[in-house]
N, C-alpha and C positions, 0 to 999 in steps of 0.2 A: 240560692239553695243550693245545699251540697248533693250531688248526684254518686252514685256508685262510680261513674265513669271519672269524676273528678277526683275521688278518693284514691282511684286505681292508679290515677296519673301521680298524684301526691307520692303515693308508696313507691312506686318506681322511679320518680326523680329523687325521693330521699336514698333509695336502695344505690342508686347510681352515683350519688354523692358521697355516700358511705365507700362506695368502692373505689372510688377514685382516689379518695383521702387514705385509704388502706394501702392502695398501689404506689401511691405518692411517698407514704411514710416507709414501704418495703423498698421502693427505690432508692430515698436516702439513705437507709440502713446499708443497703448494698453498696454504694459509694460514700460511706463514711470516711473511709480513709482520704479521700479527694477532698471532702468537706472539711475535714481537720488541717488538709496541707492549706488550702486556700484561707482559713481561720488565721494559722500560724502564719502564712505570709502576708496577710493583711497587719496583725501584730506588728512583724519584723519590720514591715515597711515603716509602722509610725515611727519606731524605734529610730530606722535608719535617716528617715528623711532630714531630721534636723543635721546630720553631718552632709547630707547630698545640700541643703540649703546655704551651709557655708562654704563648700566648696565654689559652688555656683555664684553667691553674692560675695564673698572675700576674696576667692582666688580666680574668680572669671573663667571656671570650666564651664564646657557646654553640658546640657542636662544628661546626654547620653554618659559623656565622660565622668562626671560626676557620679552617676550612677553606678557605672561600673568601676571606678575607683574605691568605693565606698563598698561594693559586695566584696572584691579583692581585699580591702582591709578585713572585712569579717571573715573571709576564707583563711588568712594568714592568720588570724587569730585562734580560729580552730585547729589550724597544724600546730600552732604554738602551743595550744593547751594539750594536744595529743603527745607531741614531743617532751612536754614536761614530764609525762607518766613513763618515757623510756629508761630513765636511770632507776626507777622503782621497779621495774619489770626486770631489769637486769640486775638489779640487786638482790631480788627473791630469787633468782635463777641461780645467782651463785652461792647463796646459802643453801639451798637444795642440791646444787652440785658438791657442794663440801658436807654435805650429809654422812654422817656416819651410819650408812646402813647394816653393816656386819653388826654394830653395836645392838642397833633397835632390833635385828633379827633374833640377837641372843637374848634380848630383855623379854621378848615376846616367848620365844621358846619356853624361857623360865617362869613368865607369867601362866603360861598353859601349862607346865608342870605343877606349879604350886595351886591353880585351880583343879586341877585333875586328882592331884592328892587330896584337897579339900573335899570334894565330891565323892571320893573313893571312901573317905572315914565317914560319910553319912549314907555309905550305900546308895550312890548313883553314879551310873554307868554313863559319863557324857557321852560317849560314842553310840551307844544304845540309844541315848535320848535323840542324839542328831540323827540316827538312821530311823527312828520310828516317827521323827516330824517332817522326814522326806524334804529337808531345806535345801538340798541342791535342786530338786525340781523347782522350787519357788523364788531362788535367785534369777534375777533377770542380768544376764550377762552383757547385754547390749545395752545396760543403763548409760556405761559412758559414750558410747556411740550415739544414741537418742541425744544425750546432754551437748555432745558436741556440736552435731546437726542444729540443735534447737539455739546453739550459740551463734553458729556461722549464719542462720536464718535472720537472728535478732540483728545481728551486724549488717548484713544486707539490706534488710527493712531500715534500717537507720540510715545507711549511705543511700537509698532511694529516696527517703523522706529529706535528706537534706539536699540533695540535687534539685529534686521537685520543689521545694520551698523557696531555694535561691533563684530557679529559673522562673517561677510566679512572681516572686519579688520584683525581680529584672524590669517584668513588664508592667506591674502594679505601679513601681516608681519612675519607669522611661516614660510610659505612656498615661501619666497621672491625669494629666488636661483631658487627654482624649476621655478618659473615663467620667472626670468629672462632667464633660460637656454630654456625654452619653447618658448620665444618671440625670441631667437636667433636662433634657428631651423627655424621660421616661416619667419623671414625677411632675404631677402639678404646679403651676407657678405658687400657689399659696401655700405651699409646704416646703418652698425651697429655705425659707427664713428657719424653718423647725430644723431641717436637715443639718444647713450648716453651722446652728445652735448646738446640734448634736455633735457633729464632728470636732468642734471646739470643746467640748466639754470632755468627751473620749480621750482624745488628746490629751488632755490635762489630767485625766485622772490615769490614764496609763503610764504617762509619764510617772508621776507619784507612785504609782504600784511599781514599777521598775526599780526607781530610787529606794523603796522601801526594800524591795526583795533585795538589791546589793547590799543597802546597810545589814539586814538581817544575814545575808551568807558571809558577810566579812567578820560581824560578831560572833558567828558560830565557828568559824575557820580559827580566828584567834584563840576561842576557849578551846578547840580542837588541839589545838596546836601545843598550847598550854600544858594540857594533858598529857599528849605524848612525849612533850620534852621534859617532864616531871618523873617519868618513868623511861626515858633514854632510848626510846623507839628510834630506828634507823628510818630516815626518809620520812620525818616527821612533817616538814612542810606540806610535801607532795601529799601524804595521805590525809593531812589535815584539810589539804584543797580539795581534794578528791571527795571526802566525804560531806564537806560543806556542799559542793556541787549536787550531790545526791540530794540535799535538802530540798531542790527544786520540785522533785516529786514529795508531794505532801503526804505525811503520815508513814507511806512505805519508803520513802528515801532514807528515812533516819535510822530506820530497821535495817535497812541494807547497809547502809554507812557503818552503822555499829558492828555489824557481824564480819563486814570488810576490815574494820580495824583491828577486830580481834584475831582474824586470820592472819592479817599481814605483821601484826605484833608476835603471834606465834612464831611465824616463818623466820622473822629477824633472830628470833631466840632459840631457833630450833636446834642449837648445839650445845646449848646450856643444857643444864640438869630440868628435868621436866617439873619434877614435885616442888623443888624450891625455887626456881627462876622463872621458866617459861608460863607454865599455869598460873602463878600466882601474880605476875605482870601481865597477864592478858586478861585476868580477871578484873585487876584495879584498872586497866584502861577502858574496858568496856562498862565497870561503873563510872568512870568519869564522864563517859560520853552519855551515858545513862543522864547523870548530874546535868551536863549541859543541855539535853534533850527536854528536860524539867524546867530549865530556866528559860529555853526558848518557847515551849510551848504556853506556860503559864505568865510570861514576862513580856519579852522582844516580839514575838510573833504579832499577838494581840493588839499591842500597842501600835505598832507597824503599819500592820495591815487595815486595822479598824480605822485608822487615821487617814490613810493612804487613798484607800478606796470608799470610805464611809459607809462601810458595813458591819454589822456587828460579828463578833467572831462565832457566834452559835450558827449565824445565815451562812458564813462564808465554808465551815465546816460541813452543813448539810449540802450546800453546792459542790462540793469537791466530792463528797461521797456518792450523791447521785451522778455526777459525771464521770466518777472513777467505774460505777457498775454500768453505766451505758457505752464508756468510750475506752475505758482501761485506763492504763497509764498516763498516754497521752492527753485522754480526758481531764485527769486530774490535773495536770501542767496548766492546762489554757483552761480550766474552769473559771478562775477568777476574773482574769480579762475579758472574756467571753460574756460573763455574766456582769460585768463592769458594763460592758456596749449596750447589753439587753436593758440594763436597768436605765441607762441614759437615754435609748430610743423610746423605750417604754413613758418616760417622765414627758418628753417633748411630745409625743403623739396620742397619748392615752392618760393624760394627768389625773382625769377626774374618778377613775377605775379604782375604788377603795383599795385593793391590793397594791396594785403599783404606788398608790399615793403614800401608804404604809411603809413601803419599802425603800423609797425614793426621797422620802422625808429629808434626809441628811444631804442630797445632792444640789 
């Protein structure tokens, strides 16, 4: 028989559980950056593991030496990618240094005079309009300072993230056996087979995913390169490669890449006539990039990723969108690998749940 004391205790217990859940979610939210580092490190460890196994089995490296060598190789790869963009930066700097600023100033003065004459003919005093609008008080003269600080902050965060991922990955790979033993101690023996099956499936699907990603980026890079070569843009390969790498960021990356390509195209033609050369070439390049994105979004991406991770394109879109809202750009990048991991775990441990059964029917 229910009594008032039993009901009160039940209510208090429910409130306590809800409070703990809220506190746990708040704690996870506060340390979301660390969680993302760990997830990226786990994914990176799975990518690096075949190289380590090759060094251990074929070249007879010790485990620590194999792990260290693999991480050094990836570090050199990152440095190589960075050095690849040095010629691009140097070239654009030279273009800016050769810019005929006197000619641009003369054109701007002439344009202002023509605009002022046109407005005067329509009885509009431009100086009075500017004064009444009080534009000077609305301009943010610290905009460039804020932008520069934002860029510096982003670079610093990226550097900290890379160092953190490499540091965590080193111990994941070096102490892999200890981690496995520790996990076996925690989990019941009855669940051991399910966990081992999950790991095998996750490794297989993620391998297929990253192979698919490399194929996609290669196709995009080649198409971008063709567009840039057609219009004679300087440093075409470097620009195409950079814009292809940005496609790792779903939906947002292609937009950033197209804008970047437009800006770099304009800079490479900045000393030519603006109306007859610079502007038309920039427009044609951006149209070409738009066509490449149409091909990628409607042909290559759906085919590659639906086959590699056995997920419907709409399913992937919604997952990326939710991850982007919750965790920003980094969330969008790791959304598909993490979702694949969760699907495999759900299929192994909760195969009878209807929604999981529906989402994992192709796994």
